[in-house]
C-alpha atoms as one frame of an Amber mdcrd trajectory, in Angstrom:
protein
  15.676  -0.909  -5.400  17.561  -3.755  -3.666  17.735  -1.759  -0.384  13.955
  -0.927  -0.508  12.979  -4.548  -1.149  15.475  -5.915   1.424  14.461  -3.342
   3.943  10.797  -4.249   3.418  11.376  -7.979   3.716  13.522  -7.740   6.901
  10.846  -5.409   8.492   8.133  -7.867   7.779  10.262 -10.709   9.207  11.142
  -8.907  12.335   7.715  -7.374  12.929   6.088 -11.116  12.502   8.803 -12.382
  14.746   8.323  -9.865  17.601   4.514  -9.999  17.421   4.541 -13.866  17.379
   6.669 -13.609  20.789   3.525 -12.045  22.440   0.634 -13.377  20.505   0.174
 -16.801  18.588  -0.322 -15.858  14.948  -2.666 -18.188  13.171  -3.810 -18.278
   9.682  -7.130 -20.226   8.956  -9.909 -20.313   6.414 -12.161 -18.262   8.674
 -10.024 -15.280   9.101 -10.683 -11.808   7.743  -7.485 -11.479   5.861  -9.419
 -10.294   2.650 -10.828  -7.287   4.842  -7.607  -6.623   6.562  -5.797  -6.572
   3.131  -8.196  -4.303   1.717  -7.947  -1.917   4.551  -4.146  -1.942   4.311
  -4.427  -1.170   0.525  -6.722   1.753   1.113  -4.420   3.202   3.715  -1.305
   2.671   1.616  -2.986   4.215  -1.457  -4.347   7.284   0.332  -1.058   8.038
   2.048   1.015   7.760  -1.038  -1.493   9.951  -3.074  -1.114  12.611  -0.356
   2.610  12.422  -0.429   2.647  12.625  -4.362   0.133  15.511  -4.415   2.021
  17.352  -1.564   5.293  16.844  -3.614   3.921  18.141  -6.898   1.973  21.052
  -5.509   4.332  22.303  -2.772   7.454  20.451  -2.542   6.810  20.028   0.997
   4.197  18.417   3.371   1.753  21.126   4.741  -0.018  21.012   8.116  -3.148
  20.043   6.378  -1.351  17.078   4.547   0.230  16.052   7.772  -3.230  16.161
   9.392  -4.639  13.902   6.956  -1.802  11.449   7.194  -2.232  11.259  10.939
  -5.966  10.895  10.556  -5.422   7.899   8.220  -2.920   6.402  10.465  -5.163
   6.800  13.586  -8.177   5.403  11.538  -6.132   2.514  10.333  -4.921   1.470
  13.849  -8.529   1.784  15.158  -9.882  -0.373  12.433  -6.997  -3.001  12.964
  -7.970  -3.218  16.708 -11.681  -3.838  15.516 -10.649  -7.057  13.763
């Protein structure tokens, strides 16, 4: 558990740090953080449900599950670029 939490914190810090080298990151009251966090939550939940169902049913990730995960990722990136 410590490795997972530590890894997530370090990943967030490195990603925000690297992103801020190229683009100013501002947080204001008029931002769409609620919409972005909802999108992130939906993508997170869907991807984990696919992983759990694939594990319980097949003990592996099928081509269909992989395609769904790829579609969720592409849709997620597309929607992030829309904000």
